[in-house]
All heavy atoms as an XYZ file, in Angstrom:
830
protein
N       0.835     -1.173      0.000
C       0.000      0.000      0.000
C       0.885      1.243      0.000
O       1.955      1.253      0.582
C      -0.898     -0.023      1.232
C      -1.817      1.139      1.323
S      -3.135      0.765      2.487
C      -4.444      1.595      1.680
N       0.432      2.290     -0.678
C       1.214      3.515     -0.797
C       0.603      4.642      0.019
O      -0.605      4.704      0.213
C       1.295      3.948     -2.256
C       2.069      2.967     -3.099
O       2.941      2.277     -2.612
N       1.767      2.910     -4.373
N       1.466      5.545      0.486
C       1.047      6.717      1.239
C       1.787      7.937      0.714
O       2.941      7.835      0.272
C       1.402      6.575      2.732
C       0.534      5.575      3.458
O      -0.686      5.545      3.204
O       1.084      4.835      4.288
N       1.142      9.103      0.800
C       1.818     10.360      0.506
C       2.609     10.760      1.747
O       2.041     10.988      2.808
C       0.807     11.445      0.141
C       0.186     11.222     -1.197
C      -1.052     10.725     -1.454
C       0.784     11.478     -2.471
N      -1.251     10.656     -2.815
C      -0.144     11.111     -3.468
C       2.031     11.978     -2.871
C       0.110     11.238     -4.820
C       2.290     12.095     -4.228
C       1.350     11.734     -5.185
N       3.927     10.816      1.619
C       4.829     11.119      2.719
C       5.484     12.476      2.460
O       6.031     12.701      1.379
C       5.940     10.036      2.839
C       5.342      8.646      2.923
C       6.874     10.344      4.002
C       4.498      8.375      4.132
N       5.419     13.370      3.455
C       6.052     14.678      3.287
C       7.562     14.504      3.236
O       8.160     13.817      4.073
C       5.670     15.625      4.425
C       6.178     17.024      4.184
C       5.591     18.064      5.123
O       4.780     17.712      6.007
O       5.952     19.242      4.963
N       8.188     15.136      2.230
C       9.630     14.986      2.043
C      10.380     16.311      2.119
O      11.589     16.335      1.925
C       9.952     14.268      0.712
C       9.360     15.030     -0.467
C       9.473     12.821      0.753
C       9.850     14.547     -1.812
N       9.672     17.413      2.374
C      10.350     18.700      2.480
C       9.562     19.798      1.811
O       8.378     19.652      1.528
N      10.255     20.902      1.566
C       9.636     22.072      0.945
C      10.293     22.364     -0.393
O      11.462     22.005     -0.619
C       9.775     23.281      1.867
N       9.547     23.030     -1.254
C      10.060     23.380     -2.580
C      11.376     24.138     -2.462
O      12.334     23.861     -3.185
C       9.014     24.206     -3.344
C       9.413     24.642     -4.745
C       9.568     23.429     -5.655
C       8.407     25.610     -5.314
N      11.452     25.082     -1.534
C      12.658     25.898     -1.412
C      13.852     25.150     -0.823
O      14.950     25.699     -0.776
C      12.360     27.164     -0.607
C      11.499     28.126     -1.407
O      11.594     28.181     -2.636
N      10.649     28.858     -0.726
N      13.658     23.894     -0.406
C      14.787     23.064      0.026
C      15.641     22.638     -1.167
O      16.780     22.196     -0.994
C      14.303     21.793      0.737
C      13.637     22.071      2.066
O      13.856     23.160      2.642
O      12.886     21.186      2.531
N      15.075     22.744     -2.361
C      15.742     22.277     -3.580
C      16.048     23.493     -4.454
O      15.133     24.241     -4.813
C      14.840     21.306     -4.364
C      14.336     20.191     -3.454
C      15.575     20.754     -5.576
C      13.216     19.379     -4.045
N      17.299     23.709     -4.811
C      17.609     24.851     -5.671
C      17.048     24.627     -7.081
O      16.909     23.485     -7.528
C      19.144     24.884     -5.694
C      19.557     23.497     -5.353
C      18.489     22.932     -4.467
N      16.706     25.709     -7.753
C      16.277     25.585     -9.155
C      17.402     24.941     -9.944
O      18.569     25.253     -9.755
C      15.929     26.948     -9.734
C      14.594     27.450     -9.253
C      14.122     28.617    -10.115
N      12.750     28.917     -9.805
C      12.345     30.023     -9.191
N      13.227     30.926     -8.827
N      11.070     30.214     -8.951
N      17.013     24.000    -10.820
C      17.946     23.226    -11.651
C      18.900     22.409    -10.778
O      20.051     22.181    -11.139
C      18.707     24.127    -12.614
C      17.790     24.809    -13.612
C      18.512     25.663    -14.600
N      19.386     24.824    -15.413
C      20.445     25.277    -16.051
N      20.792     26.537    -15.989
N      21.180     24.453    -16.765
N      18.372     21.944     -9.625
C      19.181     21.147     -8.716
C      18.395     19.988     -8.146
O      17.270     19.716     -8.564
N      18.993     19.311     -7.172
C      18.372     18.125     -6.576
C      18.750     18.011     -5.113
O      19.741     18.582     -4.664
C      18.812     16.873     -7.323
N      17.948     17.246     -4.403
C      18.224     16.842     -3.028
C      17.896     15.363     -2.922
O      16.991     14.870     -3.592
C      17.369     17.618     -2.022
C      17.741     19.067     -1.878
C      19.098     19.212     -1.174
N      19.479     20.596     -0.990
C      20.317     21.254     -1.762
N      20.857     20.670     -2.810
N      20.637     22.505     -1.506
N      18.601     14.664     -2.050
C      18.339     13.236     -1.845
C      17.476     13.044     -0.611
O      17.588     13.783      0.365
C      19.648     12.473     -1.674
S      20.596     12.401     -3.194
N      16.624     12.036     -0.685
C      15.750     11.670      0.418
C      15.893     10.166      0.630
O      15.787      9.385     -0.319
C      14.275     12.021      0.100
C      13.356     11.547      1.210
C      14.115     13.516     -0.141
N      16.146      9.772      1.879
C      16.196      8.343      2.201
C      14.779      7.862      2.486
O      14.043      8.509      3.231
C      17.086      8.087      3.414
C      18.556      8.236      3.120
S      19.181      7.219      1.743
C      18.885      5.579      2.354
N      14.397      6.755      1.877
C      13.073      6.168      2.071
C      13.262      4.706      2.463
O      14.362      4.163      2.304
C      12.229      6.242      0.781
O      12.716      5.269     -0.155
C      12.258      7.627      0.162
N      12.213      4.052      2.932
C      12.342      2.617      3.217
C      12.723      1.798      1.984
O      13.275      0.715      2.103
C      10.946      2.233      3.722
C      10.385      3.499      4.271
C      10.924      4.587      3.381
N      12.465      2.340      0.788
C      12.803      1.634     -0.450
C      14.172      2.023     -0.997
O      14.592      1.529     -2.029
C      11.738      1.911     -1.519
C      10.390      1.283     -1.226
C       9.562      2.084     -0.232
O       9.470      3.294     -0.314
N       8.969      1.403      0.734
N      14.882      2.926     -0.332
C      16.199      3.354     -0.791
C      16.240      4.855     -1.024
O      15.277      5.573     -0.763
N      17.365      5.318     -1.553
C      17.577      6.746     -1.764
C      16.934      7.191     -3.072
O      17.127      6.562     -4.108
C      19.075      7.057     -1.785
C      19.378      8.542     -1.885
C      20.815      8.889     -1.550
C      21.818      8.241     -2.424
N      23.174      8.786     -2.247
N      16.169      8.290     -2.989
C      15.605      8.877     -4.196
C      16.165     10.286     -4.355
O      16.579     10.918     -3.380
C      14.061      8.905     -4.184
C      13.511      9.759     -3.037
C      13.496      7.503     -4.146
C      12.012      9.985     -3.107
N      16.208     10.745     -5.592
C      16.635     12.101     -5.893
C      15.404     12.907     -6.279
O      14.607     12.475     -7.113
C      17.647     12.093     -7.038
N      15.244     14.065     -5.650
C      14.112     14.954     -5.929
C      14.675     16.182     -6.636
O      15.559     16.863     -6.107
C      13.385     15.350     -4.631
C      12.161     16.197     -4.947
C      12.986     14.106     -3.836
N      14.177     16.435     -7.836
C      14.693     17.487     -8.706
C      13.695     18.633     -8.831
O      12.491     18.415     -8.833
C      14.958     16.935    -10.112
C      16.023     15.894    -10.163
C      15.711     14.564     -9.940
C      17.335     16.225    -10.434
C      16.689     13.582     -9.986
C      18.322     15.248    -10.469
C      17.992     13.934    -10.250
N      14.231     19.846     -8.999
C      13.414     21.031     -9.264
C      13.925     21.677    -10.546
O      15.121     21.956    -10.669
C      13.537     22.008     -8.103
C      12.755     23.295     -8.270
C      12.986     24.185     -7.059
N      12.284     25.443     -7.163
C      12.440     26.440     -6.302
N      13.275     26.296     -5.273
N      11.780     27.555     -6.445
N      13.023     21.896    -11.482
C      13.415     22.531    -12.737
C      13.408     24.048    -12.580
O      12.941     24.585    -11.577
C      12.463     22.138    -13.889
O      11.189     22.748    -13.651
C      12.327     20.629    -14.017
N      13.878     24.734    -13.586
C      13.870     26.195    -13.585
C      12.442     26.730    -13.495
O      12.215     27.808    -12.956
C      14.563     26.712    -14.857
C      14.875     28.163    -14.820
S      16.054     28.497    -13.483
C      16.173     30.247    -13.610
N      11.471     25.956    -14.000
C      10.066     26.353    -13.997
C       9.331     25.876    -12.738
O       8.108     25.886    -12.694
C       9.364     25.814    -15.247
C       9.896     26.382    -16.553
C      11.226     25.756    -16.985
O      11.512     24.594    -16.618
O      11.994     26.450    -17.679
N      10.068     25.397    -11.737
C       9.527     24.917    -10.464
C       8.714     23.632    -10.585
O       7.902     23.331     -9.716
C       8.705     25.991     -9.742
C       9.579     27.115     -9.209
O      10.782     26.872     -8.974
O       9.059     28.224     -9.024
N       8.942     22.855    -11.635
C       8.381     21.506    -11.675
C       9.248     20.649    -10.766
O      10.459     20.866    -10.651
C       8.410     20.933    -13.087
C       7.476     21.602    -14.056
C       7.621     20.950    -15.414
O       8.634     21.113    -16.083
N       6.613     20.194    -15.806
N       8.625     19.665    -10.105
C       9.363     18.796     -9.198
C       9.161     17.350     -9.636
O       8.037     16.923     -9.909
C       8.890     18.991     -7.741
C       9.654     18.073     -6.797
C       9.059     20.450     -7.318
N      10.256     16.604     -9.705
C      10.249     15.206    -10.098
C      11.096     14.404     -9.116
O      12.036     14.945     -8.524
C      10.846     15.018    -11.496
C      10.134     15.757    -12.581
C      10.574     16.999    -13.001
C       9.014     15.217    -13.189
C       9.915     17.692    -14.014
C       8.347     15.884    -14.197
C       8.796     17.127    -14.606
N      10.802     13.131     -8.974
C      11.625     12.255     -8.138
C      11.877     10.950     -8.884
O      10.974     10.395     -9.518
C      10.946     11.981     -6.809
N      13.112     10.484     -8.812
C      13.524      9.222     -9.426
C      14.540      8.544     -8.510
O      15.101      9.179     -7.611
C      14.149      9.431    -10.831
C      15.376     10.344    -10.766
C      13.115      9.982    -11.808
C      16.097     10.533    -12.101
N      14.778      7.259     -8.749
C      15.853      6.578     -8.025
C      17.162      7.293     -8.343
O      17.379      7.748     -9.472
C      15.955      5.110     -8.441
C      14.888      4.237     -7.805
O      14.258      4.673     -6.822
O      14.686      3.113     -8.296
N      18.053      7.382     -7.354
C      19.292      8.153     -7.502
C      20.439      7.320     -8.054
O      21.540      7.342     -7.521
C      19.678      8.780     -6.155
C      20.828      9.761     -6.300
O      20.939     10.403     -7.357
O      21.625      9.885     -5.349
N      20.182      6.572     -9.101
C      21.277      5.844     -9.733
C      21.015      5.712    -11.229
O      19.915      5.377    -11.652
C      21.485      4.461     -9.100
C      20.304      3.562     -9.271
N      19.246      3.561     -8.390
C      20.003      2.657    -10.229
C      18.343      2.680     -8.810
N      18.774      2.129     -9.910
N      22.016      6.011    -11.998
C      21.918      5.927    -13.450
C      21.810      4.453    -13.860
O      22.495      3.600    -13.289
C      23.155      6.561    -14.078
S      23.147      6.540    -15.882
N      20.967      4.144    -14.852
C      20.849      2.748    -15.287
C      22.104      2.233    -15.989
O      22.273      1.030    -16.147
C      19.648      2.770    -16.243
C      19.559      4.173    -16.725
C      20.064      5.023    -15.589
N      23.010      3.113    -16.361
C      24.227      2.705    -17.072
C      25.243      2.078    -16.120
O      25.529      0.895    -16.193
C      24.824      3.922    -17.792
C      26.107      3.657    -18.478
N      27.204      4.479    -18.307
C      26.499      2.687    -19.323
C      28.211      4.008    -19.030
N      27.808      2.930    -19.657
N      25.767      2.860    -15.196
C      26.796      2.369    -14.266
C      26.507      2.768    -12.824
O      27.397      2.732    -11.977
C      28.178      2.905    -14.667
C      28.655      2.486    -16.038
C      29.589      1.338    -15.941
C      30.091      1.019    -17.347
N      31.020     -0.058    -17.358
N      25.264      3.189    -12.549
C      24.889      3.505    -11.177
C      25.318      4.865    -10.682
O      25.312      5.113     -9.481
N      25.691      5.770    -11.583
C      26.117      7.107    -11.183
C      25.047      7.854    -10.396
O      23.855      7.604    -10.563
N      25.455      8.790     -9.527
C      24.510      9.545     -8.694
C      23.809     10.628     -9.508
O      24.342     11.726     -9.687
C      25.405     10.135     -7.607
C      26.735     10.316     -8.290
C      26.849      9.161     -9.261
N      22.604     10.359     -9.954
C      21.875     11.318    -10.785
C      21.626     12.632    -10.053
O      21.547     13.689    -10.680
C      20.566     10.709    -11.268
C      20.738      9.540    -12.249
C      19.387      8.901    -12.552
C      21.426      9.998    -13.518
N      21.536     12.589     -8.723
C      21.315     13.812     -7.944
C      22.466     14.803     -8.103
O      22.302     15.991     -7.834
C      21.125     13.483     -6.465
O      22.275     12.822     -5.955
N      23.618     14.345     -8.558
C      24.766     15.219     -8.763
C      24.912     15.650    -10.217
O      25.881     16.299    -10.597
C      26.038     14.522     -8.291
C      26.038     14.266     -6.808
C      27.271     13.503     -6.351
O      28.310     13.535     -6.991
N      27.151     12.818     -5.230
N      23.915     15.278    -11.040
C      23.959     15.613    -12.454
C      23.458     17.011    -12.742
O      23.014     17.740    -11.856
N      23.506     17.370    -14.023
C      23.065     18.680    -14.479
C      21.618     18.575    -14.941
O      21.280     17.740    -15.784
C      23.956     19.179    -15.629
C      25.393     19.361    -15.116
C      23.422     20.481    -16.214
C      26.408     19.611    -16.207
N      20.750     19.419    -14.377
C      19.334     19.453    -14.739
C      19.151     20.444    -15.883
O      19.606     21.588    -15.804
C      18.459     19.862    -13.533
C      17.001     19.963    -13.934
C      18.643     18.878    -12.380
N      18.494     19.989    -16.938
C      18.201     20.861    -18.079
C      16.821     20.483    -18.600
O      16.578     19.339    -18.945
C      19.274     20.746    -19.175
C      19.687     19.349    -19.465
N      19.166     18.609    -20.497
C      20.570     18.534    -18.828
C      19.710     17.401    -20.497
N      20.563     17.325    -19.495
N      15.922     21.466    -18.577
C      14.530     21.166    -18.932
C      13.993     20.149    -17.934
O      14.144     20.298    -16.731
N      13.376     19.088    -18.451
C      12.850     18.009    -17.600
C      13.731     16.774    -17.708
O      13.252     15.643    -17.714
C      11.410     17.696    -17.974
N      15.048     16.997    -17.794
C      16.019     15.903    -17.899
C      17.193     16.170    -16.971
O      17.415     17.293    -16.540
C      16.547     15.787    -19.335
O      15.512     15.559    -20.240
N      17.946     15.107    -16.701
C      19.182     15.239    -15.934
C      20.265     14.458    -16.668
O      20.002     13.393    -17.224
C      19.024     14.727    -14.468
C      18.676     13.260    -14.412
C      20.272     15.038    -13.654
N      21.470     15.011    -16.685
C      22.612     14.336    -17.303
C      23.465     13.733    -16.204
O      23.888     14.430    -15.269
C      23.443     15.320    -18.140
O      22.614     15.819    -19.191
C      24.659     14.632    -18.746
N      23.708     12.425    -16.295
C      24.522     11.725    -15.306
C      25.929     12.311    -15.280
O      26.533     12.520    -16.341
C      24.558     10.232    -15.641
S      25.554      9.278    -14.464
N      26.481     12.547    -14.085
C      27.812     13.128    -14.002
C      28.943     12.175    -14.395
O      30.061     12.622    -14.626
C      27.929     13.531    -12.528
C      27.028     12.591    -11.810
C      25.886     12.341    -12.754
N      28.668     10.879    -14.483
C      29.746      9.940    -14.807
C      29.999      9.776    -16.297
O      31.137      9.876    -16.755
C      29.464      8.567    -14.180
C      29.446      8.491    -12.661
C      29.263      7.051    -12.205
C      30.713      9.083    -12.067
N      28.955      9.487    -17.064
C      29.149      9.167    -18.480
C      28.191      9.907    -19.406
O      27.979      9.498    -20.540
C      29.032      7.657    -18.699
C      30.025      6.878    -17.914
N      29.680      6.226    -16.748
C      31.356      6.677    -18.086
C      30.764      5.639    -16.249
N      31.784      5.898    -17.029
N      27.581     10.976    -18.896
C      26.742     11.869    -19.704
C      25.476     11.249    -20.276
O      24.943     11.739    -21.264
C      27.553     12.519    -20.828
C      28.622     13.434    -20.291
O      28.392     14.155    -19.317
N      29.787     13.397    -20.890
N      24.976     10.188    -19.674
C      23.669      9.688    -20.094
C      22.626     10.718    -19.687
O      22.703     11.301    -18.599
C      23.353      8.366    -19.416
C      23.933      7.167    -20.088
C      25.161      7.044    -20.670
C      23.300      5.893    -20.225
N      25.338      5.780    -21.157
C      24.198      5.049    -20.895
C      22.070      5.380    -19.844
C      23.905      3.727    -21.202
C      21.773      4.069    -20.148
C      22.681      3.256    -20.821
N      21.634     10.921    -20.546
C      20.561     11.864    -20.266
C      19.313     11.061    -19.906
O      18.886     10.184    -20.658
C      20.295     12.786    -21.467
C      19.137     13.736    -21.171
C      21.559     13.571    -21.814
N      18.732     11.377    -18.733
C      17.571     10.660    -18.217
C      16.386     11.618    -18.129
O      16.515     12.719    -17.576
C      17.864     10.071    -16.815
C      19.143      9.226    -16.816
C      16.662      9.292    -16.281
C      19.112      8.014    -17.711
N      15.237     11.184    -18.656
C      14.017     11.981    -18.545
C      13.527     11.945    -17.103
O      13.345     10.863    -16.536
C      12.929     11.422    -19.468
O      11.676     11.990    -19.148
N      13.287     13.116    -16.521
C      12.747     13.172    -15.160
C      11.269     12.798    -15.154
O      10.740     12.379    -14.130
C      12.949     14.564    -14.565
C      14.408     14.979    -14.365
C      14.488     16.434    -13.944
C      15.095     14.070    -13.365
N      10.601     12.936    -16.285
C       9.178     12.619    -16.376
C       8.933     11.118    -16.468
O       8.018     10.597    -15.832
C       8.562     13.316    -17.590
C       8.602     14.820    -17.472
C       8.182     15.515    -18.747
O       8.725     15.199    -19.818
O       7.300     16.387    -18.648
N       9.757     10.417    -17.248
C       9.526      8.983    -17.496
C      10.563      8.075    -16.858
O      10.334      6.873    -16.731
C       9.519      8.686    -19.002
O      10.841      8.932    -19.529
C       8.483      9.535    -19.731
N      11.728      8.603    -16.502
C      12.816      7.795    -15.973
C      13.618      7.084    -17.056
O      14.579      6.382    -16.757
N      13.262      7.274    -18.318
C      13.936      6.572    -19.418
C      15.149      7.342    -19.921
O      15.156      8.573    -19.951
C      12.963      6.354    -20.574
C      11.840      5.405    -20.220
C      10.928      5.181    -21.392
C       9.802      4.236    -20.991
N       8.860      4.021    -22.085
N      16.163      6.574    -20.342
C      17.334      7.163    -20.980
C      16.911      7.728    -22.330
O      16.086      7.136    -23.036
C      18.427      6.112    -21.155
N      17.455      8.876    -22.679
C      17.107      9.539    -23.932
C      18.218      9.351    -24.956
O      19.344      9.002    -24.607
C      16.861     11.028    -23.677
C      15.753     11.345    -22.662
C      15.680     12.841    -22.404
C      14.412     10.822    -23.151
N      17.897      9.587    -26.210
C      18.882      9.440    -27.276
C      19.115      7.975    -27.585
O      18.196      7.156    -27.494
N      20.351      7.649    -27.908
C      20.695      6.277    -28.301
C      20.830      5.332    -27.117
O      20.872      4.117    -27.291
C      21.989      6.287    -29.104
N      20.904      5.882    -25.909
C      21.087      5.039    -24.725
C      19.781      4.345    -24.350
O      18.695      4.843    -24.623
C      21.591      5.883    -23.552
C      22.926      6.527    -23.854
O      23.774      5.865    -24.472
O      23.115      7.704    -23.496
N      19.905      3.184    -23.715
C      18.731      2.418    -23.307
C      18.816      2.088    -21.825
O      19.888      1.813    -21.307
C      18.622      1.129    -24.117
C      18.351      1.368    -25.584
C      18.160      0.080    -26.361
O      17.991     -0.984    -25.737
O      18.195      0.150    -27.591
N      17.675      2.101    -21.175
C      17.588      1.806    -19.754
C      16.642      2.791    -19.102
O      16.203      3.761    -19.728
N      16.319      2.526    -17.856
C      15.415      3.435    -17.145
C      15.607      3.287    -15.643
O      16.190      2.320    -15.164
C      13.957      3.158    -17.521
O      13.574      1.871    -17.102
N      15.104      4.298    -14.929
C      15.078      4.280    -13.478
C      13.629      4.459    -13.046
O      12.795      4.959    -13.796
C      15.961      5.385    -12.850
C      17.421      5.158    -13.168
C      15.520      6.761    -13.287
N      13.343      4.064    -11.823
C      11.997      4.181    -11.279
C      11.670      5.647    -11.013
O      12.499      6.387    -10.481
C      11.892      3.379     -9.983
C      10.526      3.427     -9.339
C      10.516      2.621     -8.049
C       9.187      2.774     -7.338
N       9.198      2.157     -6.030
N      10.464      6.059    -11.380
C       9.978      7.392    -11.052
C       9.060      7.297     -9.838
O       8.430      6.268     -9.614
C       9.211      8.028    -12.226
O       8.100      7.202    -12.556
C      10.112      8.191    -13.449
N       9.007      8.368     -9.084
C       8.167      8.430     -7.883
C       7.234      9.624     -8.041
O       7.688     10.734     -8.353
C       9.030      8.580     -6.607
C       9.891      7.328     -6.386
C       8.165      8.814     -5.383
C      11.247      7.402     -6.950
N       5.948      9.405     -7.831
C       4.972     10.495     -7.951
C       5.212     11.533     -6.859
O       5.479     11.187     -5.711
C       3.556      9.948     -7.860
N       5.101     12.807     -7.244
C       5.273     13.933     -6.324
C       4.045     14.824     -6.428
O       3.514     15.033     -7.523
C       6.524     14.760     -6.709
C       7.796     13.938     -6.551
C       6.613     16.055     -5.903
C       8.188     13.645     -5.131
N       3.610     15.356     -5.292
C       2.562     16.380     -5.313
C       2.977     17.518     -4.410
O       3.753     17.334     -3.470
C       1.193     15.821     -4.938
C       1.001     15.512     -3.473
C      -0.430     15.068     -3.190
C      -0.629     14.786     -1.714
N      -1.999     14.361     -1.407
N       2.470     18.706     -4.751
C       2.751     19.898     -3.959
C       1.482     20.362     -3.268
O       0.402     20.315     -3.835
C       3.242     21.031     -4.857
C       4.660     20.869     -5.317
C       5.095     21.937     -6.276
N       4.955     23.297     -5.744
C       5.225     24.374     -6.457
N       5.639     24.273     -7.703
N       5.074     25.559     -5.919
N       1.650     20.823     -2.032
C       0.585     21.474     -1.293
C       1.188     22.787     -0.828
O       1.899     22.826      0.190
C       0.128     20.617     -0.115
C      -1.010     21.249      0.672
O      -1.502     22.326      0.268
O      -1.401     20.681      1.697
N       0.974     23.846     -1.604
C       1.672     25.098     -1.344
C       3.148     24.891     -1.597
O       3.549     24.496     -2.679
N       3.952     25.112     -0.585
C       5.399     24.902     -0.706
C       5.834     23.509     -0.242
O       6.984     23.129     -0.421
C       6.152     25.969      0.098
C       6.019     27.362     -0.474
C       6.637     27.481     -1.866
O       7.815     27.134     -2.024
O       5.922     27.924     -2.785
N       4.927     22.757      0.363
C       5.272     21.425      0.885
C       5.250     20.391     -0.241
O       4.386     20.428     -1.115
C       4.314     21.030      1.995
C       4.407     21.949      3.189
C       3.456     21.649      4.296
N       2.642     20.464      4.074
C       1.542     20.178      4.726
N       1.100     20.994      5.647
N       0.858     19.091      4.492
N       6.189     19.454     -0.172
C       6.300     18.392     -1.177
C       6.006     17.042     -0.542
O       6.449     16.767      0.573
C       7.717     18.364     -1.763
C       8.179     19.633     -2.466
C       9.638     19.493     -2.861
C       7.305     19.940     -3.671
N       5.293     16.199     -1.280
C       4.942     14.862     -0.835
C       5.304     13.860     -1.921
O       5.117     14.132     -3.103
C       3.437     14.765     -0.547
C       2.981     15.663      0.559
C       2.682     16.994      0.317
C       2.858     15.177      1.857
C       2.266     17.830      1.340
C       2.439     16.006      2.885
C       2.145     17.338      2.625
N       5.818     12.711     -1.513
C       6.139     11.623     -2.443
C       5.219     10.449     -2.149
O       4.916     10.164     -0.985
C       7.594     11.195     -2.287
N       4.775      9.776     -3.198
C       3.931      8.589     -3.055
C       4.853      7.391     -2.875
O       5.481      6.924     -3.830
C       3.027      8.415     -4.274
C       1.978      7.323     -4.181
C       1.025      7.562     -3.009
C       1.200      7.227     -5.484
N       4.952      6.918     -1.626
C       5.894      5.857     -1.280
C       5.166      4.675     -0.683
O       4.088      4.822     -0.075
C       6.932      6.371     -0.279
C       7.785      7.530     -0.763
C       8.588      8.110      0.391
C       8.697      7.093     -1.894
N       5.778      3.497     -0.823
C       5.203      2.300     -0.222
C       5.250      2.435      1.290
O       6.248      2.892      1.850
C       5.982      1.065     -0.652
C       5.833      0.737     -2.111
C       6.662     -0.462     -2.520
O       6.952     -1.310     -1.642
O       7.009     -0.546     -3.691
N       4.162      2.065      1.916
C       4.125      2.082      3.379
C       5.114      1.057      3.892
O       5.168     -0.073      3.438
C       2.703      1.755      3.860
C       2.580      1.828      5.364
C       1.207      1.491      5.826
N       0.239      2.439      5.270
C      -1.047      2.224      5.222
N      -1.550      1.089      5.665
N      -1.865      3.130      4.734
N       5.921      1.474      4.838
C       6.921      0.563      5.419
C       6.198     -0.581      6.129
O       5.211     -0.386      6.820
C       7.809      1.310      6.399
N       6.694     -1.771      5.923
C       6.103     -2.927      6.578
C       6.334     -2.838      8.078
O       7.413     -2.491      8.543
C       6.733     -4.214      6.032
N       5.318     -3.118      8.834
C       5.414     -3.094     10.289
C       5.230     -4.507     10.798
O       4.263     -5.193     10.461
C       4.327     -2.162     10.882
C       4.398     -2.186     12.402
C       4.476     -0.756     10.342
N       6.178     -4.967     11.581
C       6.101     -6.328     12.107
C       5.012     -6.414     13.167
O       4.867     -5.522     14.002
C       7.451     -6.727     12.711
N       4.239     -7.488     13.133
C       3.192     -7.705     14.134
C       3.853     -8.074     15.462
O       4.837     -8.803     15.502
C       2.252     -8.805     13.683
N       3.294     -7.565     16.536
C       3.857     -7.896     17.855
C       3.055     -8.968     18.527
O       1.913     -9.142     18.347
C       3.856     -6.639     18.722
C       4.840     -5.635     18.180
C       4.959     -4.421     19.076
O       5.114     -4.605     20.305
O       4.885     -3.324     18.568
């Protein structure tokens, strides 16, 4: 089951930049475009696992800092001749607050 989990505020992320958020499913990168669109994807390039959060944001894409693969922030797919994809995470805004749609952490029965 999924829940909307608050992950911070819009102003926590610089325009054309990213911040990482640790979740029960692993580290995700949350990106903000110049137009204040917000996207979240897994923080590893499908090519060699590079940290996408450290890449260059341009439009609705990010370029991996290791080998220049370009990843769509909207779909998680590699663009151009490259093939592969990363998981995307739904984001919603409530004013300046940001929420990610994440799997509810499993709770052990006592």
